[in-house]
Residue frames relative to the residue before (quaternion, step in Angstrom):
aa qw qx qy qz dx dy dz
M 1.0000 0.0000 0.0000 0.0000 0.00 0.00 0.00
S 0.4847 -0.6343 0.5122 0.3169 3.54 -1.16 0.55
D 0.6623 -0.4856 0.3776 0.4277 3.58 -1.26 0.31
E 0.6401 0.5367 -0.3176 0.4486 3.57 0.99 -0.83
E 0.6594 0.5008 -0.3057 0.4700 3.59 0.98 -0.84
V 0.6299 0.5168 -0.3289 0.4775 3.59 1.03 -0.82
W 0.6465 0.5285 -0.3131 0.4524 3.59 0.91 -0.95
S 0.6864 0.4891 -0.2822 0.4582 3.58 0.84 -1.02
F 0.6541 0.5111 -0.3116 0.4624 3.59 0.95 -0.87
A 0.6639 0.5012 -0.3036 0.4646 3.59 0.89 -0.94
A 0.6491 0.5125 -0.3165 0.4647 3.59 0.95 -0.84
K 0.6726 0.5102 -0.2946 0.4478 3.57 0.90 -0.94
E 0.7672 0.3846 -0.1832 0.4795 3.57 0.95 -0.93
G 0.4769 -0.6932 0.4243 0.3347 3.59 1.28 -0.12
F 0.3967 0.7238 -0.4682 0.3155 3.58 1.17 0.59
V 0.3736 -0.6492 0.6051 0.2699 3.52 -1.38 0.30
I 0.3159 -0.7258 0.5757 0.2051 3.58 -0.94 0.87
V 0.0613 -0.7557 0.6518 0.0168 3.56 -0.89 1.01
S 0.1823 0.8140 -0.5171 0.1919 3.56 -0.48 1.20
K 0.3928 -0.6655 0.5786 0.2610 3.52 -1.32 0.46
D 0.5288 0.6570 -0.3783 0.3817 3.56 1.32 -0.22
S 0.3842 -0.7512 0.4904 0.2181 3.59 -0.55 1.14
D 0.5067 0.6428 -0.4303 0.3808 3.61 1.20 -0.30
F 0.6672 0.4852 -0.3075 0.4742 3.59 0.98 -0.80
H 0.5751 0.5615 -0.3660 0.4691 3.58 1.13 -0.63
Q 0.6886 0.4780 -0.2721 0.4725 3.58 0.85 -1.00
M 0.6408 0.5204 -0.3292 0.4586 3.59 0.95 -0.85
S 0.6371 0.5316 -0.3259 0.4530 3.58 1.01 -0.78
L 0.6518 0.5145 -0.3150 0.4595 3.57 0.98 -0.82
V 0.6976 0.4639 -0.2659 0.4769 3.57 1.00 -0.83
R 0.7880 0.3529 -0.1682 0.4757 3.58 0.81 -1.01
G 0.2319 -0.8343 0.4741 0.1592 3.56 1.14 -0.61
F 0.8122 -0.2575 0.2312 0.4697 3.46 -1.39 -0.47
P 0.5724 -0.0129 -0.8116 -0.1162 1.81 -2.28 0.97
L 0.5538 0.6124 -0.4255 0.3704 3.64 1.08 -0.35
K 0.2654 -0.7624 0.5747 0.1345 3.55 -1.01 0.87
V 0.0856 -0.7840 0.6146 0.0155 3.54 -1.07 0.89
V 0.1481 -0.7271 0.6636 0.0954 3.52 -1.06 0.90
F 0.1495 -0.7888 0.5940 0.0519 3.55 -0.62 1.19
L 0.2071 -0.7745 0.5906 0.0924 3.55 -0.58 1.22
K 0.1219 -0.8122 0.5702 0.0191 3.53 -0.19 1.32
V 0.2914 0.7881 -0.4759 0.2597 3.53 0.50 1.28
G 0.4131 -0.7172 0.4725 0.3029 3.59 1.22 -0.13
N 0.7077 -0.3943 0.3329 0.4826 3.52 -1.25 -0.44
C 0.2239 0.7603 -0.5756 0.2011 3.55 -0.64 1.14
P 0.6161 -0.5607 0.3934 0.3889 3.57 -1.20 0.37
T 0.6630 -0.5334 0.3692 0.3737 3.53 -1.23 0.59
D 0.6486 0.5320 -0.3390 0.4258 3.60 0.92 -0.79
L 0.6194 0.5214 -0.3441 0.4755 3.59 1.13 -0.55
I 0.6248 0.5236 -0.3342 0.4731 3.59 1.04 -0.74
V 0.6353 0.5205 -0.3228 0.4705 3.58 0.96 -0.85
S 0.6463 0.5275 -0.3085 0.4571 3.57 0.98 -0.87
V 0.6495 0.5096 -0.3082 0.4728 3.58 0.96 -0.86
I 0.6519 0.5121 -0.3150 0.4621 3.58 0.93 -0.88
R 0.6698 0.4907 -0.3025 0.4679 3.59 0.90 -0.87
K 0.6372 0.5411 -0.3216 0.4446 3.57 1.01 -0.82
H 0.7681 0.3508 -0.1642 0.5100 3.58 1.05 -0.79
E 0.2259 0.8160 -0.5081 0.1579 3.60 1.20 0.40
R 0.6606 0.5026 -0.3113 0.4627 3.60 0.89 -0.88
D 0.6309 0.5327 -0.3323 0.4558 3.60 0.99 -0.81
F 0.6414 0.5247 -0.3208 0.4588 3.59 1.00 -0.84
K 0.6679 0.5044 -0.3018 0.4564 3.58 0.91 -0.90
E 0.6556 0.4980 -0.3078 0.4770 3.59 0.98 -0.84
F 0.6346 0.5312 -0.3156 0.4642 3.57 1.01 -0.84
D 0.6667 0.5012 -0.3017 0.4619 3.57 0.91 -0.91
A 0.6858 0.4903 -0.2799 0.4592 3.58 1.01 -0.78
D 0.6283 0.5349 -0.3331 0.4562 3.60 1.16 -0.54
K 0.2914 -0.8134 0.4842 0.1380 3.57 -0.23 1.28
S 0.6888 0.4633 -0.2934 0.4741 3.61 1.20 -0.24
A 0.6030 0.5726 -0.3563 0.4261 3.62 1.25 -0.25
S 0.1207 -0.8142 0.5649 0.0577 3.57 -0.97 0.85
L 0.7921 0.2051 -0.1080 0.5647 3.61 1.20 -0.36
L 0.0290 -0.7555 0.6545 -0.0005 3.54 -0.99 0.95
I 0.1449 -0.7745 0.6117 0.0700 3.56 -0.80 1.04
V 0.0843 -0.7907 0.6064 -0.0022 3.54 -0.76 1.13
E 0.0953 -0.7965 0.5968 0.0197 3.53 -0.81 1.07
L 0.6768 -0.4802 0.3670 0.4202 3.54 -1.29 0.29
């Protein structure tokens, strides 16, 4: 799917986009709320490291999801 198709699908279904792709970071800055984007600023790394980062930031994800005014969360290593 193209980035635009992913964005439209997530918006329609009420999903949060979680991506390492900086394009979604940029789209979030331009388009803003209501769609939520989590930008994983981790570079090229193995999947197990990404899983570890996600687990480490579980509370941040929950708070971000609950914050109705937040549209972008940047998570770094």
